[in-house]
C-alpha positions in Angstrom: -94.3 -59.2 -29.7 -95.0 -62.9 -30.1 -92.5 -65.7 -29.7 -92.0 -66.2 -33.4 -91.1 -62.6 -34.1 -88.5 -62.1 -31.4 -85.5 -63.7 -33.2 -86.4 -62.3 -36.7 -86.8 -58.8 -35.2 -83.4 -59.1 -33.5 -81.9 -60.3 -36.8 -83.4 -57.4 -38.7 -81.9 -54.9 -36.2 -78.5 -56.6 -36.4 -78.6 -56.4 -40.2 -79.3 -52.6 -39.9 -76.1 -52.4 -37.8 -74.2 -54.1 -40.6 -75.7 -51.7 -43.2 -74.8 -48.7 -41.0 -71.2 -50.1 -40.6 -70.9 -50.3 -44.4 -72.1 -46.7 -44.8 -69.6 -45.6 -42.1 -66.8 -47.5 -43.8 -67.6 -45.9 -47.1 -66.9 -42.5 -45.6 -63.4 -43.5 -44.4 -60.9 -42.5 -47.0 -58.5 -44.9 -48.6 -55.7 -44.2 -51.1 -58.1 -44.7 -53.9 -60.8 -42.3 -55.1 -64.5 -43.2 -54.7 -67.5 -41.0 -55.3 -69.0 -41.9 -51.9 -66.4 -39.7 -50.1 -68.3 -36.6 -51.2 -71.7 -37.9 -50.1 -71.6 -35.8 -46.9 -70.4 -32.6 -48.5 -73.1 -30.0 -48.8 -73.2 -26.5 -50.3 -75.7 -23.6 -50.6 -78.1 -24.3 -53.5 -80.6 -21.5 -53.9 -80.7 -20.9 -50.2 -80.8 -24.6 -49.1 -78.0 -26.8 -47.9 -77.9 -29.6 -50.5 -75.6 -32.6 -50.9 -73.2 -32.2 -53.8 -74.3 -35.5 -55.4 -77.8 -34.0 -55.8 -76.7 -31.0 -57.7 -73.9 -32.5 -59.7 -72.8 -35.7 -61.4 -70.1 -37.3 -59.3 -68.0 -39.9 -61.2 -64.5 -41.4 -61.2 -62.1 -40.1 -63.8 -59.4 -42.6 -62.8 -58.4 -44.5 -59.7 -57.0 -41.4 -58.0 -59.4 -38.6 -59.3 -63.0 -37.8 -58.8 -64.9 -35.7 -61.4 -67.7 -33.5 -60.3 -69.9 -32.0 -63.1 -72.5 -29.6 -61.8 -75.9 -29.6 -63.5 -75.9 -25.8 -63.4 -72.6 -24.2 -64.6 -72.9 -21.3 -62.2 -72.3 -23.6 -59.2 -68.8 -24.7 -60.2 -67.1 -22.3 -57.8 -69.6 -22.9 -55.0 -69.1 -26.7 -55.1 -65.3 -26.3 -55.4 -65.4 -24.1 -52.3 -67.6 -26.6 -50.4 -65.3 -29.5 -51.1 -62.3 -27.5 -49.9 -64.1 -26.5 -46.7 -65.3 -30.1 -46.0 -62.0 -30.8 -44.2 -61.4 -34.0 -46.2 -57.9 -33.0 -47.2 -59.0 -32.6 -50.8 -57.9 -29.9 -53.2 -60.3 -29.6 -56.1 -59.5 -27.7 -59.3 -62.0 -26.7 -62.0 -61.3 -27.2 -65.6 -64.1 -25.5 -67.5 -67.4 -27.0 -66.3 -65.7 -30.0 -64.6 -64.2 -30.0 -61.1 -61.3 -32.5 -60.8 -60.7 -33.8 -57.2 -57.4 -35.6 -57.0 -57.0 -37.9 -54.1 -53.6 -37.2 -52.4 -51.5 -40.2 -51.4 -51.8 -41.2 -47.8 -48.8 -41.2 -45.5 -48.0 -44.3 -43.4 -49.0 -42.5 -40.3 -52.4 -41.3 -41.8 -53.1 -44.9 -42.9 -52.6 -46.1 -39.4 -54.9 -43.4 -38.0 -57.6 -44.4 -40.5 -57.1 -48.0 -39.6 -57.7 -47.1 -35.9 -60.8 -45.1 -36.9 -62.1 -48.1 -38.8 -61.4 -50.4 -35.8 -63.4 -48.1 -33.5 -66.3 -47.9 -35.9 -66.3 -51.7 -36.2 -66.2 -51.9 -32.4 -69.2 -49.6 -32.0 -71.1 -51.9 -34.4 -70.2 -54.9 -32.3 -71.5 -53.1 -29.2 -74.7 -52.3 -31.0 -75.2 -56.0 -32.0 -74.5 -57.1 -28.4 -77.0 -54.5 -27.1 -79.6 -56.0 -29.5 -78.8 -59.5 -28.1 -79.2 -58.2 -24.5 -82.6 -56.6 -25.3 -83.9 -59.7 -27.0 -82.8 -61.9 -24.1 -84.5 -59.5 -21.6 -87.7 -59.7 -23.6 -87.4 -63.5 -23.6 -87.0 -63.5 -19.8 -90.0 -61.2 -19.4 -92.1 -63.6 -21.4 -90.8 -66.5 -19.2 -91.8 -64.6 -16.0 -95.2 -63.8 -17.5 -95.5 -67.5 -18.3 -96.3 -66.9 -22.0 -93.3 -69.1 -22.9 -91.8 -72.2 -21.2 -88.3 -72.4 -19.9 -87.4 -74.6 -22.9 -88.7 -72.0 -25.3 -86.7 -69.3 -23.5 -83.5 -71.4 -23.7 -84.2 -72.1 -27.4 -84.8 -68.4 -28.1 -81.6 -67.4 -26.3 -79.6 -70.0 -28.3 -81.0 -68.6 -31.6 -80.2 -65.1 -30.6 -76.7 -66.0 -29.6 -76.1 -67.7 -32.9 -77.4 -64.6 -34.7 -75.1 -62.4 -32.6 -72.1 -64.6 -33.4 -72.9 -64.5 -37.2 -73.2 -60.7 -37.2 -70.0 -60.2 -35.1 -68.1 -62.4 -37.7 -69.6 -60.3 -40.5 -68.4 -57.1 -38.8 -64.9 -58.6 -38.3 -64.8 -59.6 -42.0 -65.9 -56.1 -43.1 -63.2 -54.5 -40.8 -60.5 -56.8 -42.1 -61.4 -55.9 -45.7 -61.4 -52.2 -44.9 -58.2 -52.4 -43.0 -56.5 -54.1 -45.9 -57.9 -51.5 -48.3 -56.6 -48.7 -46.1 -53.1 -50.1 -45.5 -52.6 -51.1 -49.2 -50.3 -48.6 -50.8 
């Protein structure tokens, strides 16, 4: 890895941490319905475990209800059962070919638990970003020892990497604040 690609490579890895955090946050339930909550739910589809969103159209009916319309009518009961068994606290009911999944209101205690979960997910992301900083700084030090870069270049690289780290930590904190507000809003 040459000197010019060290910081961009670190930045790219940090951006992946942000994307992973967004994906993890989308799985944390709030009081509102959103189709992403069913992304991890799978059921048996012709002998293969398949995500529900690949065998059905998952949409919002209203702010508290998700609608699941299977592409094949014969899978209504299979999908309904998979949603119940997914341990998401959801109770689907089928109305003809449509499965309605109402989102139950969250208790204050459950909201606080979800907020703590979001905080721990955000903290894991911060740790990942800091680990990327540490790895990039170690690479810079190795280059300094191998005399492929000067001490000034090493210092400059470390400053750039620290700035990137600070930026990404701020992004993580902003994402967490928004998620926490979303969770705690009744």
